C-alpha positions in Angstrom: 12.5 -9.8 -19.8 12.3 -11.8 -16.7 13.2 -10.2 -13.2 13.9 -12.4 -10.1 12.0 -11.1 -6.9 13.4 -12.2 -3.6 11.1 -11.6 -0.5 11.1 -12.3 3.2 9.2 -11.2 6.2 11.4 -9.2 8.6 11.2 -7.2 11.7 10.7 -3.4 11.6 14.1 -2.7 13.3 16.2 -4.3 10.4 13.9 -2.6 7.9 13.8 1.1 9.0 16.9 2.6 10.6 16.6 4.6 13.8 17.0 8.3 12.8 15.1 9.9 15.6 15.5 9.5 19.5 13.8 6.6 21.2 11.1 8.5 23.0 9.8 10.0 19.7 10.1 6.7 17.9 8.1 5.0 20.6 5.4 7.7 20.5 5.3 7.0 16.6 5.0 3.4 17.0 2.3 3.8 19.5 0.3 6.1 17.2 0.9 3.8 14.3 -0.7 0.8 16.1 -4.4 1.1 15.1 -6.9 1.2 18.2 -8.5 -1.9 16.8 -5.2 -3.8 17.5 -5.0 -2.4 21.2 -8.3 -4.5 22.0 -8.2 -7.4 19.6 -5.9 -9.7 17.6 -8.1 -9.3 14.5 -10.0 -6.6 12.9 -13.5 -7.7 12.6 -16.5 -6.1 11.0 -18.2 -5.3 14.4 -15.2 -3.2 15.6 -14.9 -1.4 12.3 -18.5 -0.4 12.2 -18.3 0.7 15.9 -15.0 2.4 15.7 -14.3 4.8 18.7 -14.8 8.4 17.8 -11.9 9.7 20.0 -9.3 7.6 18.0 -10.1 7.9 14.3 -6.7 7.1 12.9 -6.7 4.3 10.4 -10.6 4.1 10.6 -11.0 5.0 6.8 -8.1 2.7 6.0 -10.0 -0.4 7.6 -13.4 0.6 6.1 -11.7 0.7 2.6 -10.0 -2.7 3.3 -13.2 -4.2 4.5 -15.0 -3.1 1.5 -12.4 -4.5 -0.7 -12.7 -7.9 1.0 -16.5 -7.7 0.8 -16.2 -7.1 -3.0 -13.8 -10.0 -3.4 -16.3 -12.2 -1.3 -19.3 -11.1 -3.5 -17.7 -12.1 -6.8 -16.5 -15.5 -5.1 -12.7 -14.6 -5.4 -11.8 -14.6 -1.7 -9.6 -17.5 -0.9 -9.2 -19.3 2.5 -5.2 -18.9 2.4 -5.0 -15.2 2.0 -2.6 -14.5 4.8 0.8 -12.6 4.1 2.9 -15.8 4.7 0.7 -17.6 2.0 1.5 -14.8 -0.6 5.1 -14.3 -0.2 7.5 -16.9 -1.5 11.2 -16.9 -1.0 12.1 -16.5 -4.6 10.0 -16.1 -7.8 10.7 -15.2 -11.3 8.2 -12.9 -13.2 8.0 -11.6 -16.6 7.6 -7.8 -17.0 5.8 -6.6 -19.9 7.0 -3.6 -21.8 3.8 -1.7 -20.8 2.1 -2.9 -17.6 -1.4 -2.0 -19.0 -0.9 -4.3 -22.1 -1.5 -7.3 -20.0 -4.7 -9.0 -21.3 -6.3 -9.9 -18.0 -5.8 -6.4 -16.6 -9.0 -5.0 -18.0 -10.9 -7.7 -16.4 -9.4 -7.0 -13.0 -9.7 -3.2 -13.1 -12.1 -2.8 -10.4 -10.2 -4.7 -7.9 -6.7 -3.1 -9.1 -8.2 0.4 -8.4 -9.6 -0.7 -5.1 -6.1 -2.2 -4.1 -4.5 1.2 -4.9 -7.1 3.0 -3.0 -6.5 0.9 0.0 -2.6 1.4 -0.4 -3.1 5.2 -0.8 -5.4 5.5 2.2 -2.8 3.5 4.4 0.2 5.5 3.4 -1.8 8.8 4.1 -2.8 7.5 7.5 0.8 6.6 8.4 2.1 9.9 7.0 -0.8 11.9 9.0 0.3 10.0 12.2 4.2 10.5 12.3 5.2 13.2 14.6 6.9 16.3 12.9 7.2 14.6 9.7 5.2 17.3 7.7 7.4 20.1 9.3 10.8 18.4 8.7 10.6 17.2 5.2 9.2 18.2 1.8 5.5 18.2 1.4 4.0 14.7 0.4 0.9 14.7 -1.7 -1.1 11.5 -2.5 -2.6 11.4 -6.1 -5.4 9.0 -6.8 -5.0 9.4 -10.7 -3.7 7.2 -13.1 -0.2 8.2 -14.6 2.4 6.7 -16.8 5.9 6.2 -15.4 9.1 5.4 -17.4 11.8 3.4 -15.9 14.9 1.3 -17.0 16.1 -2.1 -15.8 19.3 -3.4 -17.3 19.4 -0.9 -20.1 15.8 -1.8 -21.2 13.2 0.9 -21.1 9.8 0.0 -19.6 6.6 2.1 -19.0 4.1 1.4 -16.3 0.7 2.9 -15.5 0.2 3.5 -11.8 -3.2 4.1 -10.2 -1.8 6.5 -7.6 1.3 7.6 -6.0 2.9 9.6 -3.0 4.7 12.4 -4.6 6.9 15.4 -3.7 7.3 18.6 -5.7 5.1 20.6 -7.8 2.4 18.8 -10.0 4.2 19.8 -13.3 7.5 18.3 -12.1 6.5 15.9 -9.5 8.7 13.1 -8.3 7.0 9.8 -7.3 8.5 8.4 -4.1 6.0 5.5 -3.7 3.6 4.2 -6.4 0.5 2.3 -6.1 -0.2 -0.2 -8.8 -2.6 -3.1 -8.4 -2.1 -6.9 -9.2 -4.8 -9.4 -9.4 -4.6 -13.1 -10.4 -7.7 -15.0 -11.2 
């Protein structure tokens, strides 16, 4: 089965509707800007290693991201054109396998796939931890790093995927994934 994926880079106001007052939203936005970007345009190794102790939000995320980049570099897989605008295309068609873990190249990339999922999970946890009042207002969100199988239906066809992690709500026995982390790697 083929699926068409359409993507575009958009501003945050059109992506996330305003559900709180402007003052609370402004505070959230301020807390969600990592201190590294209050002092520089890029996150370089020196700042990551000397992260200020008084502002530890997102520190672990940038350490994980830097470690992932270092591994790509060590394996000779880091490309010069790694920016987000070079990754997204306006429209692309992909073929979805019936089971995502049955893709032959997935085994060769498992180290990188797990690292991507770890970076994604740490980013989502950091955002969740830095939003004002979110833990008190909504259901408790947990972040599981373990591999799980999920079933879904597209166009009447049933598929399975194996996610490396997820943000979930509800008890472990009957959890509901609200955001799944699955990796992707192309040689």
